C-alpha positions as CSV (number, residue, x, y, z in Angstrom):
1,M,4.9,-45.9,210.4
2,I,1.9,-45.8,212.6
3,T,3.1,-49.0,214.2
4,A,6.5,-47.4,214.7
5,I,5.0,-44.4,216.4
6,L,2.8,-46.5,218.7
7,M,5.8,-48.7,219.6
8,L,8.0,-45.6,220.3
9,N,5.2,-44.1,222.5
10,H,4.9,-47.3,224.5
11,F,8.5,-48.5,224.5
12,G,10.7,-45.5,223.5
13,D,12.4,-45.4,226.9
14,R,13.7,-49.0,226.2
15,L,14.9,-48.2,222.7
16,K,18.7,-48.8,222.4
17,Q,19.3,-47.9,218.7
18,I,17.6,-47.3,215.4
19,H,18.7,-49.0,212.2
20,V,18.4,-46.7,209.3
21,S,18.1,-47.6,205.6
22,D,15.6,-48.1,202.9
23,V,14.5,-51.6,202.3
24,G,14.1,-53.1,198.8
25,P,11.4,-55.6,197.7
26,L,13.5,-58.6,198.8
27,G,14.3,-57.1,202.2
28,E,17.7,-55.8,201.2
29,H,19.1,-52.7,202.7
30,S,19.6,-49.8,200.3
31,A,20.2,-46.1,200.2
32,V,17.6,-43.9,201.9
33,G,15.2,-42.8,199.3
34,I,12.6,-40.0,199.4
35,L,9.9,-42.3,200.8
36,A,12.1,-43.7,203.6
37,S,13.3,-40.2,204.4
38,L,9.7,-38.9,204.7
39,A,8.8,-41.9,206.9
40,F,11.8,-41.4,209.2
41,S,11.0,-37.7,209.5
42,R,7.6,-38.6,210.8
43,I,9.0,-40.5,213.7
44,V,12.0,-38.4,214.6
45,Q,10.1,-36.5,217.3
46,H,9.3,-39.7,219.1
47,V,12.9,-41.0,219.1
48,P,14.8,-40.4,222.4
49,D,17.7,-37.9,222.1
50,T,20.1,-40.5,223.4
51,C,19.3,-43.1,220.8
52,P,22.1,-43.8,218.3
53,L,21.3,-44.2,214.6
54,I,22.9,-47.2,212.9
55,I,23.1,-46.6,209.2
56,E,22.7,-49.9,207.4
57,S,22.4,-48.6,203.9
58,I,24.6,-50.5,201.4
59,V,26.1,-48.0,199.1
60,A,29.3,-47.6,197.1
61,A,32.1,-45.6,198.9
62,S,31.5,-42.7,196.4
63,F,27.9,-42.4,197.7
64,I,28.7,-42.4,201.5
65,E,28.6,-38.7,201.8
66,R,25.3,-38.5,200.0
67,E,23.8,-41.2,202.2
68,L,25.0,-39.4,205.4
69,A,23.3,-36.2,204.1
70,A,20.1,-38.1,203.4
71,V,20.0,-39.6,206.9
72,L,20.8,-36.2,208.5
73,E,18.0,-34.6,206.5
74,A,15.5,-37.4,207.6
75,F,16.5,-36.9,211.2
76,E,16.6,-33.2,211.0
77,E,15.1,-32.4,214.4
78,P,17.9,-31.1,216.6
79,S,19.0,-33.4,219.4
80,A,22.2,-34.6,221.0
81,V,22.4,-37.6,218.7
82,H,21.7,-35.6,215.6
83,A,24.3,-33.0,216.7
84,V,26.9,-35.8,216.8
85,F,26.1,-36.8,213.2
86,H,26.1,-33.1,212.1
87,D,29.5,-32.5,213.8
88,Y,30.9,-35.6,212.1
89,W,29.5,-34.5,208.7
90,E,30.8,-31.0,209.0
91,S,34.3,-32.2,210.0
92,H,34.3,-34.7,207.2
93,K,33.4,-32.0,204.7
94,R,36.2,-29.7,206.0
95,A,38.7,-32.5,205.8
96,R,37.7,-33.3,202.3
97,D,37.8,-29.7,201.2
98,N,41.3,-29.3,202.7
99,R,42.7,-32.2,200.5
């Protein structure tokens, strides 16, 4: 993550999006685990507020809510981008609870 922080410090104003997932031993995208979550939480303060997060985790439909929660937790620092995810998450929970 040191390389990520250095790149964000030098090129953060050129960043267009961040692809979020954990990566398995063969390079496959998987659900965000504790180590990936901790790593992302270390760089969140260097990510521009306008940068969208692209969640690339491959999870079963039944685990989508859990994955969104994991990504939200990793990118916990308040910003406009994170507020959008939070608003989506809250509206999704309300819709689910009203079923």
